[in-house]
C-alpha positions, 0 to 999 in steps of 0.5 A: 500500500505504501508503494502505491502511495509513494508512486502516486505522490511521485506522479503528483509532484512530477506532473500535478493533479492533471497527470494523475487524472490522466493516468486514472483515465488511461487505466479505465480506458484500457479496461474498457477496451479489453472488455470490448474486445472480449465482448466482440470475441464472444459475440463473434463479431465479423465471423459470419462464415456460416451465416453467409453460407446460409444466406447464399443457400437461401438466395438459391432456394435451398432452404434445408441447406440454409437452415443447416448452415444457420444451426452451425453458426454461433453469431449474435445475428443467428437468432435474428436471421433464423426468425427472418427465415422461419416466420411468415414474412410480412411488414410487421416481421420486417420491422421486428427483425430491424428492431431486434438487430438494432438492439444487438448493435446497440449492446455492442456499441455501448461504451464507444461513446466513452472512448470518443469522449476520452479521445476528445477530452484527453488533449484538452485536459493536457493543455489545461495542465500545461496552462496551469503549469506555465502560470505557476512557473511564471509566478515563481519567476516573479517571486524570485525578483531580480535574482532570476534563475533560468533553470527555474523557468525551464524546469517549470516549463517542461513539467507543464508540457508534460501534461500535454504529452500525457494527454496526447499519449492517452488520446491517440491510441484511444482514437485509433481503437475507437476508429477500428471498433466503429469500422467493425460495427459499420461492416456488421450493419452492412452484412446484416442489412444484406442478409435480411434483404436476401431473406425477405427477397431471395433471388429464387422464390420458395413455395411451401405446400401447406398440405405436405410441408414440402418446399418447391421453387417457384418459376414463372410460366411462359405464356404463348402468344398467337396472332388473331385474325385482325393482326393483333396479338391475343394471349392464350390462357 
């Protein structure tokens, strides 16, 4: 316990309370980033090989293969896509699917706002510490009167600039991690939107026989066209 207290006092003497605050913010930021990485790994963000196979099979009218591939997926989007593939499709279901997906996105994006706040405020906090340090340095210079020691001013300036460096050291990696996490979530939204649109409008339509429960592929029948006696075209039904 005394070691921690001594370390805190050394940081406080070196950079003042602003550096100590930035140190605490950096520890919390690292903890939040590690949590987000674990959360994305557990939700299998960006790992949708089985979902992509299910969507491709559904798009080709292969319902059994699509559901089989979906069973093998552990993605957080799996239950939502299963709902889209197995329920009777209408406007209400489409709205429900969008709401379910948005709820899962919101859970994964929780905490990104805090990282954005750290990335924006850390440099300002460092600059604030620099201003305070410069004020204290010039106050000491004024108190020295005619016996001015240049090292006194130089020492105060580098200690003041230390807070700016600490703020940038916290903000830059936080901004990089935030951009990476945001880009991953953007790709997730694009994938989910494509998967749900294919689920509701596959390239090959599926028709289910209510009596037997079998699934068939719906095809458009060709309509023969014959000319009538007046030279116009008549459709044979």
